[in-house]
N, C-alpha and C positions, 0 to 999 in steps of 0.2 A: 503493500499496498503505500504510493506516496503521500509528506510530510501533508500532504491537502487536502481532504476528502472532495474527489469532484467527479461527473459522469463518466469520465473517463479510467478511475480506477477500479484494480483488481475486486476489493470489498473481499481478498480473503483473509484482510491480517486488519482485523477491526478495535481488535480487544486491548489496544493502548490506552491509558488512560486520555491523552491528550486526543488523539484518531478517534476513539470511539465519539469523545463529545462533540467534532469537529464533522462525523460519520452524520450526527443526528442534526446539528443547522442542519446539513447540506440536506439530507429527507425534508425534514421538516419544509426547507424550501421551494423544492420541487414539489412534494404531495400539493402546493397550494399553487400549484400553477396553473391556466387555462390548461391545457392539451393534457397535464394528469387527470387534473377535476373533470372531465371531459368523458375519456379512458376510463376510470372508474364506473359512472354511468353506466355506459356502454357492456363493460365487463359485468357486470351486476344483469344488467340484460340478457344477453347472450349467455350465462352462464344460467337461467330462470333458476332465480333461486326465489323459495319458498321454505314457508313454516315449516319443521321439525325436519329439516337437510339438516347431511354431517357433509361441510366442506372445510378443504386441506387449504390454507393458502402457503404456498409454498415461494419461502423469501417470503416473511412478514415484515421486517424491516422492526420498526419503531410501533407494528400491530394498527395504523389508522384501517385498513382495510379490512382485515379481521375484526374488527371492532362493527365496524358496517356492516362488514355480516354478520356477526351476532344476534344484534337488530334484529336483520332481517329472515332469521329465523326460527328466534322467544326463541323460548326456555325450553320447548319438545325440539331444539334443534338444539348444534351441536360444531362450532367453531375451531379450531386446532393452526395455529401459526406454527410455522417452522423455520427455522432460520439457523445459518453456520456462526453469527454472530453471540456469543454470552451477552456483548455487551446490549445489544441493541436488544434482545432479550428482554433481559433487564428491566430495561427502558419501556420497551411495551410493555411487561407487567406493573410495576408502578402506574401507571397512563391506565391498566383494565382496573389496578385497587378501585372495588369499592363501587362495580360501575353494575353490579348484579352480571351481567353477561354470561352466557355458558360455552366459557375460552380458556382455551389452554395454551400453553406456549413453550415445544420444545426445541433443543438443540438437533439439527441434524443435514446430514448430506444430501442436495435431492439426484444425487446420483442411486445412492441405499439409503432410502427409508426405512425407519425400522416400524413399519406397519405391518400388516395382514393381507392379504389382498383385499379387495373391493372392499375396502373398509368405507369410504367416502363416496355421498351424491355425485360427489363437485368436486375439482379441482382446479386451483387457477394458482400464475402466474404475472408478475410482472415487473417489466426490464433489471433481471434476474438470469435470461438468459444466453444475452450478452457477454458475457463473464464465464458463462460455463467453461469444462476441459472438455467437457463428450454430451452437447446437449442432444442428442439424439437419445443417448443412454437415461438423460433423466426423462424426457418427454413419456420413453418408457416406462420409467417409473411411474408418474404420474398417472399413465394409464393404467399399468398394474392395479396402481391402487384404490380405480373409479370403478363405481359396480357398473355392469351392462346396461346399457341405456340411458349411463352417466356422459356428464360434458368434462371436458381439459380446455380451458378457454387462456391462451396465451398474450398481453403485450409486448411488443418490443419498437421502440424504437429505430424509426430505417433513420441515419444521419446521412447519404450520404442524399435525401430528396431535401435537405434543408434550401432553400431561394433566403437566400440576404445580397441585399445591394449594396451595392458601393465605392468610390470613385475607379478601381480597377479590378476588371472582372477576374486576370488571369491571376489576382491575389485574394481575392476573393473564395474562386476556386481550390486554389491552391491547397490552401484557411478549410476547408471543409472537406478535402481530400486526406489532408494532413491526421483529422481532426478523426475522421470515419475509421481509418486505417490504427488509430488508437485501442481500441478495442479489441479483444478477442473471438469475436464477433461480430461483426460488425451491419451485415448481408441477413440476419437472423432471422425478421422478421416477414421476408420474402419465402424466404424457405422451410417455413415450416408446416406452410400445405402442404410440401413434398414430402414432409418427412412424416408428418399422421399419417400420408397415405405408404409410404412403406412399412408404419408398424403395422398396417391393416386395416385404416379408419379409411372408411368413404365415403362418409359423411362431418364434408369439413365447409367452411366457411372463415370468408376474412371477409373483415369491416377497417378501414383503414381511418382512421383522429389524424387529422390535421388542426392543429395549434397555432398559434400567432406568439411571435417571436418578435421578442421586445431587446432593445441594447444591456438591459440589467440584468439580463439573464446571465450576461460574461460572466457576470460571479454569480449569481444561484447555482446554475455546472459547472461553476470553478473550471472553467477558461482561460484563465489570467497563465495559470505555468503554464497550459499547452503551447498558448500564444508565444511565452518562451522558450522553450523546445523544441517551437517553430523554426524562433532565428538560431537559437543554437545549431540547428543541425544546417542552417541555409537555404530555406526551402522556403524563407523569406525572409526580408531584410527587416531591420527595427524603423529607418526610416520609413517600408512603406508600411506596416505593419499601427503604428506612432499613425499615419495619412489615415488610416482607414478604423481606427480609433476615433478621431478629431471628427469623422463622417459620422461615427455613429450617436459621436455625446452633439452635435450640432442637432441631426434629426430630434436625437430622443427631446432635446429641449423646446424644436417648434413641432414636434409629434409632425414629424414627415416622415419619420423610419418607420418600414414596416417588412416584418419577415414571414416566415412557417415555415415548419417539418414536420416533418408525416410520421406516425404511428402505425402501427398492426396490427389491430384484433384477431385473432386468430382461433375458432372452438373447434375440437371434431369430438364428433358424440361417439360415443364406445359402442363399438360390436353387443350385439344379444336381445334379449327380448325385454 
């Protein structure tokens, strides 16, 4: 994990005190963004959440969505949040304490989860598969845990779809490609339908979510360190970056800058009765 938590970090080593606090701040900022809010509404809809269901939130982070789902399934249902980070799980438990929600949090690796097969009516995950060592194995595991006829719904951002303005198109394109290549699985959103089919799932649906992008998201996404890395690796010059940042600053001041990025919500229905 880098010294600063960003969308480009691996999220494999979050349990150092400073790093975990940065990660919580980062996730809180990200979870309030317009794109993520719209994505959560769409994933709930595509999951088909109903009272009494058992749902797995795979890669639950601080548990915001976990608690939303628990509210929807009610006291007869149950939601389990799984994450690799003890620090994030501790934060999730603290935020859930006293709510009366039917929720539990467990540490676990999505590649090999310690639950019996067909334990859940629904499984969902968001912004996790971009970081995984073996996304296909993790998807296979979520399908194993889902009852026949149940749904697995995943959301992943598509960084190559970033539409950003700037004084130099070549610089903006170079930065977008550089940012995209910092991720382990940058194309996972568009690859998920094929991955579902390869695992025997024929009922697959994909819905894009397009979120607006404003200059302050450079800080929200923790992109300044990545800009420095791009300069250090001579992808762009400091002068080019400074000119682009000044362009963004002026655009934000007079409300003339607009950008967007797509993400993919993908649902697979496990075969069976």
